[in-house]
N, C-alpha and C positions, 0 to 999 in steps of 0.2 A: 780557064775562066778567070776573069780579072778579080782580084781580091777587093773586098769592100773597103772603102776609104774611111768608114765610120769608126772613129777611135773610141776606146772605152770611156774616157771622160765625157765625150760628146753624147754617147748613148745614155750614160747615166743622167746627164743633164736633161736630155729629151724625156726620159722616163719620169723624172721628178716633175717636169712641167706638165706632163699628161696626168699624173696623179693629182696634182694641185687643181687642174681643170675639172677633174671628176669630182673632187671634194667640194668645189664651189658651185657645181651645176645645180644641186637641189635648191640652194638658196636663190639662185638666179631664176629657176623655174617658179619657185614660190612667189617671188616678187612680180613675175609676169602673169601669174595665174589670175583668172577672172575673180573679182571680189576681194582680192588681197588688199587693195587700198581701202575698200569699204570697211573691212574688218578692223582696220586701225583708225577709222574715222574718229575724230575727237569731238570737242564741243561745237565744231562748226556744223555737224549734222543735226538738224532740227527734228525733234521728236513730234509726231502728230498729236494733236490735242485729243484727249480721251473723250469718248461720247457717253454722256450719262444714259443710264438704262431707259429713262423716260423718253429720250429722244431717239432711241434706236429703232426707228420705224421709217417706212418709205410710203410716200403718197404720190399720185400723179399730179402734175401741175395743172391748174384749171385751164389755162389758155391753150395748151397743146398736148396735154396728157403725157408729157415727158416725166419719167420717174425721177423723184427727188428724195434725197435722204434728209431727215430732220437733223441728223448729226451735223450738218453744215452750220447749224445755229448754236452749237455748243459754246458756252461762255457768254451768250447774249441773254438779255432779259426779254422774255417772250410773253406777249398778251395773245392768248389763244381764244378764238371766238367762233361759235357755230352760227352761221349766217343763213338768211333766207331773203328772197326777193319780194314776197308779198305779205310781209309781217308789219304789225304796227310799230315795231322797233327798227325797221329797215333803215330809217333815217340816221341810225347810229353809225352807219358807214362813214358819214361825214366826220363825226368825232373821232372815229378810229383812224381815219386817214390823217386827220390833223395831229393826233398823237404821234403817228409814225413819222410824219414830216418834221415835227418838232424835236423828237428824241432819237431818231435813227442814227445820227452821227455820234451819239453817246452810247449806242449799243442796244436800243430797243427795236424789236421786230414784232409787228403785228402779223399773226397767222390766221387766215380765214378758212373755215371749213364749212362750205355750203352743205345743207342737209335738208332732206324732205321728211324728216321724222315727224314733223308737225303739219305736213301737207301744205306748205307755203313756199315751196321752191319750184323753180322752172324745170322743164323736162331735161334739157341737155346742158352739158358743161359749156358749150359754145354760147348758148343763150345767156347763161349766168355771167360768163366773162364779159359779154357785150353789154349787159345791163350794168354791171359794176363799173366798168370803164366809162361808159357813155353817160350814166346818170350821176355817179359820185366821184369819178376820176380816181378810182382806187388804184394805188400803186403798190400797196403792201402785198406780200406773197399770199396767194390763194390756191386751194387744191381742189381736186375733183370731188364731186358730191359723194358723201359717205354717211354712214350711220353714226350717231353720237350717243345713242342710248338703246336699250332694249336688247333682244336676243342677237341682233346682227351688229352690235356696237363694235367699232374698230378697237383693236388692242390698245391703241394710243389713248382713245377716249375712256376706255375702261380704267387705265392707269390714272388718268386725270381725275376721274370720279373717286377713285380709291384715295388718292392723295389729297384731293380738295374737299372730300367729305360729302359730296353730292354730285349726282349726274345732272345734266341740263334739264330743267323743267320746261323750257321753252327756247325759242331762238334767241341768239345774242347773249347767251351765258358766257361769262368771261373768266378764264383762269390765268393767273399771273405766275410765270415760272421764273425763278431767280437764276442768277449766273451759275449757281451750283447745280442746276438741272432738276430742281424740286419745286413743286407747287407751293407758293407762299401766300396766295390769295385766291378767293373764289367769289365772284360777284354775279348776282342774278340779272335777269334780262332788264329789269326796270332801272338798274344802276347805270347812269350815263357814263360812257367811257372817259369823259372829261370831268367827272365829279371829283371833288377834292380828295376823297379817300382813295380813289383809284390813282390819281396823279401823285399823291404823297407816297404811296407804296411803290409806284414805278420809280420815283426819284430816289427813294431809299435803296432800292435794288440796283439801280444804275451806279450808285456810289459805292456799292459793295464789290468785293472780289470773290471769285469762287474759292 
C-alpha cells in the first residue's frame, strides 16, 4: 500500500484551519438567522403610534360596512357627532363638512355616527350613505348605524359620555377629542358646528401636541 504523502506540518495546518472554521460557524449562523438584523435595528425602525384607550374600538364604514379601527385617528383632533337624516338639526351636515374641509389638513377629522335612537334615521346604511353624499356632499368618515345611548350603547359612546359628562340627549350632539385622545369639549344639538365656541376650541386643540 502506498504511504500517505501528508506530512505532519501539513496535517497540523489543516487541523488548525478546521478548528478555526468550527469556532467561527456559530457567529456566521447567527448573522444569517431570520430576525438577526431586525434585533439590531436602530433609530431607523419607526415605532407605531400608541392608540389611546378611548379610540381602541372598531366600527363598520357606512358606505361598504368594511371594518375600521378608530386607532387610525390617533394624534388627530376629532369632532364626533351622532347624526340622523330626518332631524331638525340635519342641516348641520353642511357646517360639519365645511369644518372638515377647512381644517382637515391641520389634523381635524369629523366622525359621523348615524343612530336611530331618536327614531329619525333611515332603515339601511346604504340609504344613509346615499342621502349624506347626494344631499350634503359629505366627505368626512361615517360609520354604520349604531346606538349612542341607552342599554345598547356602543362602548365608544359610553366612554364619550363618561368623559364628556353627558350622553347625547338628541341627534347631532358633538364631542371634541383632543390630540391626547381625551374628550375636551361637549356641545349639545342646538350648538352649531361653526359657532365661535366650537371653532375656538378646535383651533386650540389643533395648535396643541399630544
